[in-house]
N, C-alpha and C positions, 0 to 999 in steps of 0.2 A: 503494499500500500504506500502509494507516494503522497506524503503529508504535505508538499511546496504547490499543491494547486493552489492557484490565483481565486482570491474571495474579494467580492464586492457588496460595499453598503448601497442601498437605496434609502432614498431618503421616503417619509411617508406618501407623498403625493406619486411618486414614481413606483412606490411600492402597490399603491391602491390601482395604478396603471397599468401594471403588468396583470394583478388580480383579474380586473376588468377586463383584459385580452384573454388570458385562460379560461374563465367562466363563459366568454362570446357574452358577455351582460349588456343587456338592454338599454342599461343608462350607465352614460359614462361623462363625465364633464370636468376640466378644471379649466379656473381662471384669473387673472390678477385680480386680485381686490382689494383699493387704496386703504385700507385700515390697517392698524398693527394686528399682529397676529393674536395677540392676548385678548384684544377684542373681539376679534370674530371665533376664538378659540372657545370663549367663554358661551358663547348663543351654540355653538356645535355640540361641545361637551353637555350641556345642560337638556338630557335627552329628556326627562319629565317635562319640562319646561317649555321647550322650544322647541323639540321634534315634531310636536303636532303644527306648529306655525310653519314650519319646511317640508312636511310632507302633506299634501291636499285630501288624500285620503285616510289618514290617521284622525284618530278622534281624540285617543288618548295613549300616552306611553308609559309604564310605570317600572320600577327598576327595584332591585334586590341586590347589594353589595355580596358577594362572594368571599371577596379577600383579594389583595393585589389589585391588579387591574381589570379582574372579571366580575361580572354583573350578570344577575338572571332578570331579563326583559320580558315584558307581556304588552303586547301591542293591541289595540283596539280601534275598529277600523269604522268607519260612517254607518257602512252597514249591518254591522252585528258581528263580523267577524272577527276571531281574535288569533294571536300566535303568540307562540313562546318563543323568545330569543336568548341565545350564548352571546355575549356581549362583552368585548375586550374596549375598552376606554383608557387612553394613557394620553399627554400632551402630544397634540397633533395626529392623532390617530384613533379612530372609531371605527369597528366592524362587528356586526349585528348578522348573527346567523340562527334563521331558524330551520323545520325541516324543507321549507319549501324557496326559501328567499332569504337571500343576502345582500346586504346594504353596510356602506361604508362612507367616511367621510376622513377628510386628510386636509394638512395644513403644514406649510413652510413659508418661512419667513423669505420675502422675496424683493429686493431693492427696499424701495420705502412701505413696502406693503407685504401682502401674503399672496400666495400662491394655494388656492383653496378647490378642494375636489371632491366631487361624490360618486356614489356608485351605487346600482340597485339591478338585481339579477334574479332569476330564477336557477334555482339548483339543479334541475331535472335534467338528464341527457336530451332529452328529447326537444328540448327547450331552444337547443341551439340556432337551427333556421330561423324559427319566428323572432327571436331575439335580433338578430343578425338584419332580419326584415324590417324592424322597428327600431333599430338603432338610431336613424338619422332622428326620428320625434323624441327617442330617448335623451337625444343629445341635448336638444331644444330643451326638455322638462328639466335636465341636469342644470342647465344653465339658469331655468327660473329659478331654480333652487339654490344655486351659489347668490343671486341674485336677493332672494328671499334673505339667506345670511346675513348677507350685508348689510340691508335694510334692517332686521331685527338688533344686529350689533349697533347700529346707529341709534334706534331707539333706546335700546340699553345704556347708550351712552349719556342719554340724556338730548340728543341731536333731533335734527328731523332728517327722515329719509330723503333722499335727493328725487 
């Protein structure tokens, strides 16, 4: 065994982009947001308070800490459906997985602002062709989610959204 293999560390946004490609995710988008990462991540990491504002089909999200960066989450949709999620949450990284759905958010400082990314997809192997076909719509929805997060960050900071 050769221990001299090259290694590479990916920042959270790049890691989320790789996951989106591997999952054939229907939704992936990233964009530069002209806000400090601390302000933007305060919104993204407040899953119970902010996630329903970011995801239009979500009525409520509840979490229970499991220790370290792990949480157990429950999502409640507008039409009464619910799902249990395994959540990994740490600065700049959020990954949420249920038996059917994967979602994520990532952020890294970029210049005077933040590069913010969102991911949403189905976990079933049969869904790959469907997700590929819907990807243009998914990117637009992802950019709307990025915009909603930026607007929520401005509101939380006491400002008025642009």
